[in-house]
C-alpha positions as CSV (number, residue, x, y, z in Angstrom):
1,X,-22.0,-24.8,13.8
2,X,-18.8,-25.0,11.8
3,X,-16.9,-22.2,10.1
4,X,-13.8,-21.8,8.0
5,X,-12.0,-18.7,9.0
6,X,-8.9,-16.9,7.6
7,X,-6.5,-15.9,10.3
8,X,-3.1,-14.3,9.4
9,X,-3.2,-15.7,5.8
10,X,-4.0,-19.3,6.9
11,X,-7.4,-21.1,6.9
12,X,-8.7,-22.9,9.9
13,X,-11.8,-25.0,10.4
14,X,-13.3,-24.1,13.8
15,X,-16.3,-24.7,15.9
16,X,-17.3,-23.3,19.3
17,X,-15.0,-24.6,22.1
18,X,-12.1,-25.4,19.8
19,X,-8.5,-24.6,21.0
20,X,-5.9,-23.9,18.3
21,X,-2.5,-22.4,17.7
22,X,-2.5,-19.6,15.1
23,X,0.4,-17.4,13.8
24,X,1.1,-14.6,16.3
25,X,-1.6,-12.0,16.6
26,X,-1.5,-8.8,18.7
27,X,-3.0,-9.0,22.2
28,X,-2.5,-10.1,25.7
29,X,-3.6,-13.2,27.6
30,X,-7.3,-13.0,28.4
31,X,-8.2,-10.5,25.6
32,X,-11.2,-11.1,23.3
33,X,-10.6,-11.1,19.6
34,X,-12.9,-11.2,16.6
35,X,-12.2,-12.6,13.1
36,X,-14.5,-11.2,10.5
37,X,-12.9,-12.9,7.5
38,X,-15.1,-16.0,7.5
39,X,-15.0,-18.0,4.2
40,X,-17.7,-20.6,4.9
41,X,-20.2,-21.7,7.5
42,X,-22.2,-24.9,8.0
43,X,-25.2,-24.8,10.3
44,X,-27.2,-28.0,10.6
45,X,-26.6,-28.9,6.9
46,X,-27.2,-25.4,5.6
47,X,-23.9,-24.3,3.9
48,X,-23.1,-20.6,3.2
49,X,-20.0,-19.7,1.3
50,X,-18.5,-16.6,-0.3
51,X,-20.4,-13.3,-0.1
52,X,-23.4,-15.0,1.5
53,X,-21.5,-15.5,4.8
54,X,-22.6,-13.0,7.5
55,X,-20.7,-14.5,10.5
56,X,-18.1,-13.4,12.9
57,X,-15.8,-15.8,14.9
58,X,-15.2,-14.7,18.5
59,X,-12.2,-16.1,20.4
60,X,-10.2,-15.6,23.6
61,X,-6.4,-15.5,23.8
62,X,-5.2,-18.2,26.2
63,X,-1.5,-17.6,25.8
64,X,-0.1,-14.7,23.9
65,X,3.3,-16.0,22.8
66,X,4.4,-19.5,22.2
67,X,7.5,-20.5,20.3
68,X,7.3,-23.4,17.8
69,X,10.0,-25.9,17.1
70,X,13.4,-24.8,16.0
71,X,13.9,-25.0,12.2
72,X,17.5,-25.0,10.9
73,X,18.4,-24.1,7.3
74,X,21.9,-25.3,6.5
75,X,23.5,-24.5,3.2
76,X,26.7,-26.0,1.9
77,X,28.6,-26.2,-1.3
78,X,30.9,-29.1,-1.5
79,X,34.7,-28.7,-2.0
80,X,34.3,-24.9,-1.7
81,X,34.5,-24.3,2.0
82,X,31.0,-22.5,2.0
83,X,28.8,-23.3,4.9
84,X,25.9,-21.2,6.2
85,X,23.7,-22.1,9.1
86,X,20.5,-20.2,9.9
87,X,17.8,-21.1,12.3
88,X,14.5,-19.7,13.6
89,X,11.5,-20.4,15.8
90,X,8.1,-19.3,14.6
91,X,5.9,-17.5,17.1
92,X,2.3,-18.6,17.7
93,X,-0.7,-17.5,19.8
94,X,-2.9,-20.1,21.6
95,X,-6.6,-19.1,21.2
96,X,-9.9,-20.7,22.2
97,X,-13.0,-20.1,20.0
98,X,-15.9,-19.0,22.2
99,X,-18.6,-18.4,19.7
100,X,-19.6,-18.2,16.0
101,X,-22.2,-15.5,15.6
């Protein structure tokens, strides 16, 4: 069974057993989480989308806080002496999909 689920404003295509990195969600390592915002499901060729979807995606948090790569935003205006350097690292949560019910 395949599902498209919306997690923290982003869409992910998942199936049972998948492991993925999602934007940081509240919870500790080992906690069970459920995502009810399922946009589409595909079960053996039977596709359900929109309001016809009655599925919930269940997952387990493998690692609660992982930092992504450093991103640097550097702004400069030539011949003016203006330089601004700003950087950040996005936080992710590693989850494993256990079931689509």
